SEDOSE-917518 format. One record per residue (C-alpha): residue in three letters; chain; z, x, y. Coordinates in nm, 2 decimals, m for minus. Example, Ala and Ser with C-alpha at 12.3 -4.5 7.8 and 13.67 -1.06 7.14 Angstrom:
BEGIN
+------+-------+--------+--------+--------+
! milo ! gumar !     zz !     xx !     yy !
+------+-------+--------+--------+--------+
!  ALA !     A !   0.78 !   1.23 !  m0.45 !
!  SER !     A !   0.71 !   1.37 !  m0.11 !
+------+-------+--------+--------+--------+
***
This chain:
BEGIN
+------+-------+--------+--------+--------+
! milo ! gumar !     zz !     xx !     yy !
+------+-------+--------+--------+--------+
!  MET !     A !   3.91 !  m2.03 !  m2.67 !
!  ARG !     A !   3.57 !  m1.97 !  m2.51 !
!  ARG !     A !   3.41 !  m1.63 !  m2.52 !
!  ILE !     A !   3.16 !  m1.44 !  m2.30 !
!  ALA !     A !   2.95 !  m1.14 !  m2.39 !
!  ILE !     A !   2.86 !  m0.91 !  m2.10 !
!  VAL !     A !   2.55 !  m0.70 !  m2.16 !
!  LEU !     A !   2.51 !  m0.39 !  m1.95 !
!  GLY !     A !   2.27 !  m0.10 !  m1.99 !
!  THR !     A !   2.24 !   0.10 !  m1.66 !
!  ARG !     A !   2.47 !   0.22 !  m1.39 !
!  PRO !     A !   2.36 !  m0.04 !  m1.12 !
!  GLU !     A !   2.43 !  m0.31 !  m1.37 !
!  ILE !     A !   2.79 !  m0.18 !  m1.42 !
!  ILE !     A !   2.84 !  m0.17 !  m1.04 !
!  LYS !     A !   2.70 !  m0.52 !  m0.98 !
!  MET !     A !   2.87 !  m0.68 !  m1.27 !
!  SER !     A !   3.21 !  m0.53 !  m1.19 !
!  PRO !     A !   3.31 !  m0.81 !  m0.95 !
!  VAL !     A !   3.24 !  m1.07 !  m1.22 !
!  ILE !     A !   3.46 !  m0.87 !  m1.47 !
!  ARG !     A !   3.74 !  m0.85 !  m1.21 !
!  ALA !     A !   3.71 !  m1.22 !  m1.13 !
!  LEU !     A !   3.73 !  m1.30 !  m1.50 !
!  ASP !     A !   4.05 !  m1.09 !  m1.53 !
!  LYS !     A !   4.20 !  m1.26 !  m1.22 !
!  TYR !     A !   4.12 !  m1.61 !  m1.36 !
!  ASN !     A !   4.28 !  m1.53 !  m1.70 !
!  SER !     A !   4.59 !  m1.38 !  m1.53 !
!  LEU !     A !   4.65 !  m1.72 !  m1.36 !
!  ILE !     A !   4.62 !  m1.93 !  m1.68 !
!  THR !     A !   4.95 !  m1.97 !  m1.87 !
!  ASP !     A !   4.80 !  m2.14 !  m2.17 !
!  TYR !     A !   4.61 !  m1.87 !  m2.35 !
!  ARG !     A !   4.39 !  m2.13 !  m2.52 !
!  SER !     A !   4.24 !  m2.21 !  m2.19 !
!  ARG !     A !   4.15 !  m1.85 !  m2.11 !
!  ILE !     A !   3.79 !  m1.73 !  m2.12 !
!  THR !     A !   3.78 !  m1.40 !  m2.31 !
!  TYR !     A !   3.50 !  m1.16 !  m2.28 !
!  PHE !     A !   3.37 !  m0.83 !  m2.42 !
!  ILE !     A !   3.13 !  m0.57 !  m2.29 !
!  LEU !     A !   2.83 !  m0.45 !  m2.48 !
!  HIS !     A !   2.67 !  m0.13 !  m2.34 !
!  THR !     A !   2.32 !  m0.07 !  m2.46 !
!  GLY !     A !   2.30 !   0.30 !  m2.34 !
!  GLN !     A !   1.96 !   0.25 !  m2.17 !
!  HIS !     A !   1.86 !   0.59 !  m2.01 !
!  TYR !     A !   2.20 !   0.75 !  m2.06 !
!  SER !     A !   2.45 !   0.79 !  m2.34 !
!  TYR !     A !   2.76 !   0.59 !  m2.30 !
!  ASN !     A !   2.96 !   0.91 !  m2.27 !
!  LEU !     A !   2.78 !   0.99 !  m1.94 !
!  ASP !     A !   2.85 !   0.63 !  m1.82 !
!  ARG !     A !   3.21 !   0.64 !  m1.92 !
!  VAL !     A !   3.31 !   0.77 !  m1.58 !
!  PHE !     A !   3.17 !   0.46 !  m1.41 !
!  PHE !     A !   3.41 !   0.24 !  m1.61 !
!  GLU !     A !   3.70 !   0.47 !  m1.54 !
!  GLN !     A !   3.62 !   0.51 !  m1.16 !
!  LEU !     A !   3.58 !   0.13 !  m1.12 !
!  GLU !     A !   3.89 !   0.06 !  m1.34 !
!  LEU !     A !   3.69 !  m0.16 !  m1.58 !
!  PRO !     A !   3.76 !  m0.22 !  m1.95 !
!  GLN !     A !   3.58 !   0.01 !  m2.18 !
!  PRO !     A !   3.28 !  m0.15 !  m2.37 !
!  LYS !     A !   3.36 !  m0.28 !  m2.71 !
!  TYR !     A !   3.01 !  m0.20 !  m2.84 !
!  ASN !     A !   2.79 !   0.10 !  m2.75 !
!  LEU !     A !   2.43 !   0.09 !  m2.88 !
!  GLU !     A !   2.33 !   0.44 !  m2.76 !
!  VAL !     A !   1.97 !   0.33 !  m2.74 !
!  GLY !     A !   1.87 !   0.61 !  m2.49 !
!  SER !     A !   1.53 !   0.66 !  m2.33 !
!  GLY !     A !   1.20 !   0.57 !  m2.48 !
!  THR !     A !   0.89 !   0.36 !  m2.41 !
!  HIS !     A !   0.95 !   0.00 !  m2.29 !
!  ALA !     A !   0.88 !  m0.13 !  m2.64 !
!  GLU !     A !   1.11 !   0.12 !  m2.81 !
!  GLU !     A !   1.40 !   0.06 !  m2.58 !
!  THR !     A !   1.37 !  m0.32 !  m2.59 !
!  GLY !     A !   1.31 !  m0.34 !  m2.96 !
!  LYS !     A !   1.61 !  m0.12 !  m3.04 !
!  MET !     A !   1.83 !  m0.32 !  m2.80 !
!  LEU !     A !   1.71 !  m0.65 !  m2.95 !
!  ILE !     A !   1.81 !  m0.54 !  m3.30 !
!  GLY !     A !   2.15 !  m0.41 !  m3.19 !
!  ILE !     A !   2.24 !  m0.70 !  m2.95 !
!  GLU !     A !   2.15 !  m0.96 !  m3.21 !
!  LYS !     A !   2.38 !  m0.80 !  m3.47 !
!  VAL !     A !   2.67 !  m0.81 !  m3.23 !
!  LEU !     A !   2.60 !  m1.17 !  m3.12 !
!  LEU !     A !   2.59 !  m1.29 !  m3.48 !
!  GLU !     A !   2.92 !  m1.12 !  m3.54 !
!  GLU !     A !   3.10 !  m1.23 !  m3.22 !
!  LYS !     A !   2.94 !  m1.57 !  m3.17 !
!  PRO !     A !   3.00 !  m1.59 !  m2.79 !
!  ASP !     A !   2.94 !  m1.91 !  m2.59 !
!  VAL !     A !   2.76 !  m1.73 !  m2.31 !
!  VAL !     A !   2.58 !  m1.40 !  m2.26 !
!  LEU !     A !   2.58 !  m1.27 !  m1.91 !
!  VAL !     A !   2.32 !  m1.02 !  m1.79 !
!  GLU !     A !   2.26 !  m0.87 !  m1.44 !
!  GLY !     A !   1.94 !  m0.76 !  m1.27 !
!  ASP !     A !   1.60 !  m0.66 !  m1.41 !
!  THR !     A !   1.62 !  m0.38 !  m1.67 !
!  ASN !     A !   1.51 !  m0.38 !  m2.03 !
!  SER !     A !   1.87 !  m0.43 !  m2.13 !
!  VAL !     A !   1.87 !  m0.76 !  m1.93 !
!  LEU !     A !   1.56 !  m0.88 !  m2.10 !
!  ALA !     A !   1.68 !  m0.78 !  m2.45 !
!  GLY !     A !   2.02 !  m0.95 !  m2.39 !
!  ALA !     A !   1.87 !  m1.27 !  m2.27 !
!  LEU !     A !   1.60 !  m1.29 !  m2.54 !
!  ALA !     A !   1.84 !  m1.21 !  m2.82 !
!  ALA !     A !   2.08 !  m1.48 !  m2.70 !
!  ALA !     A !   1.82 !  m1.74 !  m2.64 !
!  LYS !     A !   1.68 !  m1.70 !  m2.99 !
!  LEU !     A !   2.03 !  m1.75 !  m3.13 !
!  HIS !     A !   2.07 !  m2.06 !  m2.91 !
!  ILE !     A !   2.35 !  m1.90 !  m2.70 !
!  LYS !     A !   2.36 !  m1.99 !  m2.33 !
!  VAL !     A !   2.24 !  m1.72 !  m2.09 !
!  GLY !     A !   2.37 !  m1.65 !  m1.74 !
!  HIS !     A !   2.15 !  m1.43 !  m1.52 !
!  VAL !     A !   2.34 !  m1.27 !  m1.23 !
!  GLU !     A !   2.10 !  m1.18 !  m0.94 !
!  ALA !     A !   1.83 !  m1.43 !  m1.05 !
!  GLY !     A !   1.52 !  m1.52 !  m0.86 !
!  LEU !     A !   1.43 !  m1.19 !  m0.70 !
!  ARG !     A !   1.05 !  m1.13 !  m0.68 !
!  SER !     A !   0.84 !  m0.84 !  m0.56 !
!  TYR !     A !   0.52 !  m1.03 !  m0.68 !
!  ASP !     A !   0.40 !  m0.70 !  m0.82 !
!  ARG !     A !   0.36 !  m0.73 !  m1.20 !
!  ARG !     A !   0.27 !  m0.36 !  m1.23 !
!  MET !     A !   0.65 !  m0.31 !  m1.21 !
!  PRO !     A !   0.82 !  m0.35 !  m1.54 !
!  GLU !     A !   1.13 !  m0.48 !  m1.35 !
!  GLU !     A !   0.92 !  m0.77 !  m1.22 !
!  LEU !     A !   0.83 !  m0.88 !  m1.57 !
!  ASN !     A !   1.19 !  m0.85 !  m1.69 !
!  ARG !     A !   1.31 !  m1.07 !  m1.40 !
!  ILE !     A !   1.05 !  m1.34 !  m1.46 !
!  LEU !     A !   1.11 !  m1.36 !  m1.83 !
!  THR !     A !   1.49 !  m1.35 !  m1.80 !
!  ASP !     A !   1.50 !  m1.62 !  m1.54 !
!  HIS !     A !   1.29 !  m1.85 !  m1.76 !
!  LEU !     A !   1.52 !  m1.78 !  m2.06 !
!  SER !     A !   1.84 !  m1.85 !  m1.87 !
!  ASP !     A !   2.06 !  m2.16 !  m1.85 !
!  PHE !     A !   2.26 !  m2.05 !  m1.55 !
!  LEU !     A !   2.07 !  m1.87 !  m1.27 !
!  PHE !     A !   2.30 !  m1.72 !  m1.02 !
!  ALA !     A !   2.07 !  m1.67 !  m0.72 !
!  PRO !     A !   2.20 !  m1.43 !  m0.45 !
!  THR !     A !   2.02 !  m1.60 !  m0.16 !
!  GLU !     A !   1.83 !  m1.91 !  m0.06 !
!  ASN !     A !   1.51 !  m1.71 !  m0.08 !
!  ALA !     A !   1.58 !  m1.63 !  m0.45 !
!  ARG !     A !   1.66 !  m2.00 !  m0.51 !
!  ASP !     A !   1.33 !  m2.10 !  m0.35 !
!  ASN !     A !   1.14 !  m1.85 !  m0.58 !
!  LEU !     A !   1.29 !  m2.01 !  m0.89 !
!  LEU !     A !   1.22 !  m2.37 !  m0.77 !
!  LYS !     A !   0.85 !  m2.27 !  m0.71 !
!  GLU !     A !   0.83 !  m2.15 !  m1.07 !
!  GLY !     A !   0.94 !  m2.49 !  m1.20 !
!  ILE !     A !   1.30 !  m2.40 !  m1.30 !
!  PRO !     A !   1.52 !  m2.71 !  m1.28 !
!  GLU !     A !   1.74 !  m2.73 !  m0.98 !
!  GLU !     A !   2.05 !  m2.81 !  m1.18 !
!  LYS !     A !   2.03 !  m2.46 !  m1.34 !
!  ILE !     A !   2.03 !  m2.27 !  m1.01 !
!  PHE !     A !   2.35 !  m2.17 !  m0.82 !
!  VAL !     A !   2.34 !  m1.98 !  m0.49 !
!  THR !     A !   2.64 !  m1.75 !  m0.51 !
!  GLY !     A !   2.58 !  m1.46 !  m0.27 !
!  ASN !     A !   2.51 !  m1.11 !  m0.42 !
!  THR !     A !   2.78 !  m0.93 !  m0.62 !
!  ILE !     A !   2.67 !  m0.60 !  m0.45 !
!  VAL !     A !   2.86 !  m0.72 !  m0.14 !
!  ASP !     A !   3.18 !  m0.77 !  m0.35 !
!  ALA !     A !   3.12 !  m0.43 !  m0.51 !
!  VAL !     A !   3.08 !  m0.25 !  m0.18 !
!  PHE !     A !   3.38 !  m0.41 !  m0.02 !
!  GLN !     A !   3.60 !  m0.35 !  m0.33 !
!  ASN !     A !   3.49 !   0.01 !  m0.39 !
!  LEU !     A !   3.44 !   0.16 !  m0.05 !
!  GLU !     A !   3.81 !   0.20 !   0.01 !
!  MET !     A !   3.84 !   0.37 !  m0.33 !
!  ALA !     A !   3.56 !   0.60 !  m0.23 !
!  LYS !     A !   3.72 !   0.69 !   0.10 !
!  GLU !     A !   4.04 !   0.78 !  m0.07 !
!  LYS !     A !   3.87 !   1.00 !  m0.32 !
!  GLN !     A !   3.86 !   1.37 !  m0.25 !
!  PRO !     A !   3.50 !   1.46 !  m0.19 !
!  ILE !     A !   3.33 !   1.71 !  m0.41 !
!  ILE !     A !   3.26 !   2.05 !  m0.25 !
!  GLU !     A !   2.89 !   1.98 !  m0.22 !
!  LEU !     A !   2.96 !   1.68 !   0.01 !
!  ASN !     A !   3.19 !   1.86 !   0.25 !
!  LYS !     A !   2.92 !   2.00 !   0.47 !
!  PHE !     A !   2.76 !   1.66 !   0.51 !
!  ASP !     A !   3.04 !   1.41 !   0.49 !
!  ASN !     A !   3.16 !   1.35 !   0.85 !
!  PRO !     A !   3.16 !   0.98 !   0.95 !
!  ARG !     A !   3.20 !   1.07 !   1.32 !
!  THR !     A !   2.87 !   1.25 !   1.34 !
!  ARG !     A !   2.64 !   1.08 !   1.09 !
!  ASN !     A !   2.45 !   1.41 !   1.09 !
!  TYR !     A !   2.23 !   1.37 !   0.78 !
!  PHE !     A !   1.97 !   1.15 !   0.61 !
!  LEU !     A !   2.02 !   1.04 !   0.25 !
!  VAL !     A !   1.75 !   1.00 !  m0.01 !
!  THR !     A !   1.73 !   0.83 !  m0.35 !
!  LEU !     A !   1.41 !   0.84 !  m0.54 !
!  HIS !     A !   1.37 !   0.77 !  m0.91 !
!  ARG !     A !   1.12 !   0.49 !  m0.98 !
!  GLN !     A !   0.86 !   0.55 !  m1.24 !
!  GLU !     A !   0.57 !   0.44 !  m1.02 !
!  ASN !     A !   0.68 !   0.70 !  m0.76 !
!  VAL !     A !   0.80 !   1.01 !  m0.95 !
!  ASP !     A !   0.55 !   0.99 !  m1.24 !
!  VAL !     A !   0.25 !   0.98 !  m1.01 !
!  LYS !     A !   0.17 !   1.31 !  m0.85 !
!  VAL !     A !  m0.01 !   1.17 !  m0.54 !
!  ARG !     A !   0.28 !   0.93 !  m0.46 !
!  PHE !     A !   0.56 !   1.18 !  m0.53 !
!  GLU !     A !   0.38 !   1.45 !  m0.33 !
!  GLY !     A !   0.33 !   1.21 !  m0.04 !
!  ILE !     A !   0.70 !   1.12 !  m0.04 !
!  ILE !     A !   0.81 !   1.48 !  m0.05 !
!  LYS !     A !   0.58 !   1.57 !   0.24 !
!  GLY !     A !   0.71 !   1.27 !   0.43 !
!  LEU !     A !   1.07 !   1.38 !   0.38 !
!  GLU !     A !   0.97 !   1.73 !   0.50 !
!  LEU !     A !   0.82 !   1.58 !   0.82 !
!  VAL !     A !   1.14 !   1.38 !   0.88 !
!  ALA !     A !   1.36 !   1.69 !   0.84 !
!  LYS !     A !   1.14 !   1.88 !   1.08 !
!  GLU !     A !   1.12 !   1.60 !   1.34 !
!  PHE !     A !   1.49 !   1.53 !   1.36 !
!  GLY !     A !   1.64 !   1.87 !   1.27 !
!  LEU !     A !   1.89 !   1.71 !   1.04 !
!  PRO !     A !   1.96 !   1.77 !   0.67 !
!  VAL !     A !   1.77 !   1.54 !   0.43 !
!  VAL !     A !   2.01 !   1.52 !   0.14 !
!  TYR !     A !   1.86 !   1.43 !  m0.20 !
!  PRO !     A !   2.09 !   1.39 !  m0.51 !
!  ILE !     A !   1.80 !   1.44 !  m0.74 !
!  HIS !     A !   1.76 !   1.24 !  m1.06 !
!  PRO !     A !   1.70 !   1.46 !  m1.37 !
!  ARG !     A !   1.37 !   1.29 !  m1.44 !
!  ALA !     A !   1.25 !   1.34 !  m1.08 !
!  ARG !     A !   1.35 !   1.71 !  m1.10 !
!  LYS !     A !   1.15 !   1.75 !  m1.42 !
!  MET !     A !   0.84 !   1.58 !  m1.27 !
!  MET !     A !   0.87 !   1.80 !  m0.95 !
!  MET !     A !   0.85 !   2.11 !  m1.18 !
!  GLU !     A !   0.57 !   1.96 !  m1.39 !
!  PHE !     A !   0.36 !   1.88 !  m1.07 !
!  GLY !     A !   0.45 !   2.21 !  m0.91 !
!  LEU !     A !   0.60 !   2.04 !  m0.60 !
!  LYS !     A !   0.82 !   2.22 !  m0.35 !
!  ALA !     A !   1.08 !   2.05 !  m0.13 !
!  ASN !     A !   1.10 !   2.27 !   0.19 !
!  GLY !     A !   1.37 !   2.17 !   0.42 !
!  ILE !     A !   1.52 !   1.91 !   0.18 !
!  GLU !     A !   1.87 !   1.96 !   0.05 !
!  LEU !     A !   1.85 !   1.90 !  m0.33 !
!  ILE !     A !   2.19 !   1.84 !  m0.48 !
!  GLU !     A !   2.31 !   1.73 !  m0.83 !
!  PRO !     A !   2.34 !   1.36 !  m0.90 !
!  LEU !     A !   2.66 !   1.21 !  m0.77 !
!  ASP !     A !   2.92 !   0.98 !  m0.93 !
!  TYR !     A !   2.91 !   0.63 !  m0.78 !
!  LEU !     A !   3.21 !   0.66 !  m0.54 !
!  SER !     A !   3.09 !   0.99 !  m0.40 !
!  PHE !     A !   2.74 !   0.85 !  m0.35 !
!  LEU !     A !   2.89 !   0.54 !  m0.18 !
!  ARG !     A !   3.09 !   0.75 !   0.06 !
!  LEU !     A !   2.79 !   0.96 !   0.14 !
!  GLU !     A !   2.58 !   0.65 !   0.19 !
!  ALA !     A !   2.83 !   0.48 !   0.42 !
!  ASP !     A !   2.83 !   0.78 !   0.66 !
!  ALA !     A !   2.46 !   0.86 !   0.66 !
!  ARG !     A !   2.25 !   0.82 !   0.97 !
!  LEU !     A !   1.97 !   0.67 !   0.76 !
!  VAL !     A !   1.88 !   0.61 !   0.40 !
!  LEU !     A !   1.53 !   0.66 !   0.25 !
!  THR !     A !   1.50 !   0.51 !  m0.10 !
!  ASP !     A !   1.30 !   0.34 !  m0.37 !
!  SER !     A !   1.60 !   0.16 !  m0.51 !
!  GLY !     A !   1.66 !  m0.21 !  m0.47 !
!  GLY !     A !   2.03 !  m0.18 !  m0.49 !
!  VAL !     A !   2.05 !   0.09 !  m0.22 !
!  GLN !     A !   1.84 !  m0.13 !   0.01 !
!  GLU !     A !   2.11 !  m0.39 !  m0.02 !
!  GLU !     A !   2.40 !  m0.15 !   0.01 !
!  ALA !     A !   2.26 !   0.01 !   0.32 !
!  CYS !     A !   2.22 !  m0.33 !   0.48 !
!  ILE !     A !   2.58 !  m0.42 !   0.40 !
!  LEU !     A !   2.71 !  m0.08 !   0.53 !
!  GLY !     A !   2.51 !  m0.10 !   0.86 !
!  VAL !     A !   2.29 !   0.20 !   0.77 !
!  PRO !     A !   1.92 !   0.18 !   0.85 !
!  CYS !     A !   1.69 !   0.20 !   0.55 !
!  VAL !     A !   1.34 !   0.31 !   0.49 !
!  THR !     A !   1.20 !   0.19 !   0.16 !
!  LEU !     A !   0.96 !   0.43 !  m0.01 !
!  ARG !     A !   0.76 !   0.15 !  m0.18 !
!  ASP !     A !   0.47 !  m0.09 !  m0.09 !
!  ASN !     A !   0.68 !  m0.40 !  m0.16 !
!  THR !     A !   1.04 !  m0.52 !  m0.21 !
!  GLU !     A !   1.22 !  m0.79 !  m0.40 !
!  ARG !     A !   1.48 !  m0.78 !  m0.12 !
!  PRO !     A !   1.28 !  m0.95 !   0.17 !
!  GLU !     A !   1.61 !  m1.05 !   0.33 !
!  THR !     A !   1.66 !  m0.69 !   0.44 !
!  LEU !     A !   1.32 !  m0.69 !   0.62 !
!  GLU !     A !   1.39 !  m1.03 !   0.78 !
!  VAL !     A !   1.72 !  m0.91 !   0.94 !
!  GLY !     A !   1.58 !  m0.58 !   1.04 !
!  SER !     A !   1.79 !  m0.34 !   0.84 !
!  ASN !     A !   1.49 !  m0.21 !   0.63 !
!  VAL !     A !   1.12 !  m0.12 !   0.67 !
!  LEU !     A !   0.86 !  m0.06 !   0.41 !
!  ALA !     A !   0.70 !   0.28 !   0.44 !
!  GLY !     A !   0.50 !   0.32 !   0.12 !
!  THR !     A !   0.45 !   0.68 !   0.00 !
!  LYS !     A !   0.22 !   0.84 !   0.26 !
!  ALA !     A !   0.38 !   1.12 !   0.46 !
!  GLU !     A !   0.28 !   1.00 !   0.81 !
!  SER !     A !   0.39 !   0.65 !   0.74 !
!  ILE !     A !   0.73 !   0.77 !   0.63 !
!  LEU !     A !   0.79 !   0.96 !   0.95 !
!  SER !     A !   0.66 !   0.67 !   1.16 !
!  LYS !     A !   0.88 !   0.41 !   0.99 !
!  THR !     A !   1.18 !   0.64 !   1.02 !
!  LYS !     A !   1.13 !   0.66 !   1.40 !
!  GLU !     A !   1.07 !   0.29 !   1.42 !
!  ILE !     A !   1.39 !   0.18 !   1.25 !
!  LEU !     A !   1.61 !   0.43 !   1.42 !
!  ASN !     A !   1.51 !   0.28 !   1.75 !
!  ARG !     A !   1.63 !  m0.06 !   1.64 !
!  GLY !     A !   2.00 !   0.01 !   1.61 !
!  ASN !     A !   2.21 !  m0.15 !   1.34 !
!  LYS !     A !   2.34 !  m0.48 !   1.47 !
!  TRP !     A !   2.18 !  m0.70 !   1.20 !
!  ARG !     A !   2.37 !  m0.97 !   1.01 !
!  ASN !     A !   2.45 !  m0.92 !   0.64 !
!  PRO !     A !   2.23 !  m1.18 !   0.45 !
!  PHE !     A !   2.39 !  m1.12 !   0.11 !
!  GLY !     A !   2.71 !  m1.32 !   0.13 !
!  ASP !     A !   3.08 !  m1.29 !   0.20 !
!  GLY !     A !   3.19 !  m1.07 !  m0.09 !
!  LYS !     A !   3.31 !  m1.36 !  m0.31 !
!  ALA !     A !   3.01 !  m1.39 !  m0.54 !
!  GLY !     A !   3.20 !  m1.28 !  m0.85 !
!  GLU !     A !   3.46 !  m1.54 !  m0.80 !
!  ARG !     A !   3.19 !  m1.81 !  m0.75 !
!  ILE !     A !   3.01 !  m1.71 !  m1.06 !
!  VAL !     A !   3.33 !  m1.73 !  m1.27 !
!  LYS !     A !   3.43 !  m2.06 !  m1.12 !
!  ILE !     A !   3.08 !  m2.21 !  m1.21 !
!  LEU !     A !   3.11 !  m2.08 !  m1.56 !
!  VAL !     A !   3.46 !  m2.22 !  m1.60 !
!  ASP !     A !   3.35 !  m2.56 !  m1.47 !
!  GLN !     A !   3.05 !  m2.56 !  m1.71 !
!  ILE !     A !   3.27 !  m2.45 !  m2.00 !
!  THR !     A !   3.58 !  m2.65 !  m1.95 !
!  VAL !     A !   3.45 !  m2.96 !  m1.77 !
!  LYS !     A !   3.11 !  m3.01 !  m1.91 !
!  GLY !     A !   3.20 !  m2.86 !  m2.24 !
!  PHE !     A !   2.86 !  m2.72 !  m2.34 !
+------+-------+--------+--------+--------+
***
């Protein structure tokens, strides 16, 4: 019986890997001979959060609980990656999986891929080939290194595939599957709509009016740099004043801490506590516009038909720019207001460039073919 290790470390990874986990469960449920099934286990590194704080994500998304919890927590990039390498290697030596699956661009992804590669275990990278071409971003380094360590590169789009080919990665290792975020949005949105909204959402959550803007802001290069964070906050204040609508910001604990440290105020911005995933997805789906520095939120907004203003100077999701669902605003206040006006004038009739919501099934089929037919 073949075995897969799924390494996860942050909440976006849990969300984006959930369709793959569900597809594995579906595949195994259809196989009568248990020896032909592909078993798996989940290893949670605990990057940024303790597993106990992430437990609700597994429960809400109805996923199996992780078998291993490393509880690494926050630290420098070297501290996080080093601790994860040690912990992941011990688990892989004990479990001896045939494949290690990772998703995205975090330190957990790099540690999982590197630990596996050094033990000569096959690596599958979900969401391979994304590039911002900004090596100041730690995520960009993680993406590049993980892609070059991987044996199966599950590229979400043709653009991502082209990026990999330009870097000399053999074509036979690359599979264009669509993006699992589409699967996740389709699968989870109905669950989110059925969920009773928390009290804080009631005054905003009205899909008939779309009477608020939604903000996510957490990236280190934004919230840890006063001039950038201050520019963004001022830009959000201008947007709130210009449109006379609430600007709702479920504020990340780190961002709140840095606001206090920098002495920044947020006049006219509705700061609320962080939301669970289904509550956030519901709020996102009904927003008039999203302003974000998150790659995943850029994708979700595009899929949901919600205009997006990206509070960064670049993006590894160029497809959103190409179809017109997203604009880059940087972090200067006047630009944020200008780009908000620009994209609201476009409407929301773009096509979804990220696939048909069957990426998880495609990834599992490819893995099954590689395991059972080619017998690596």
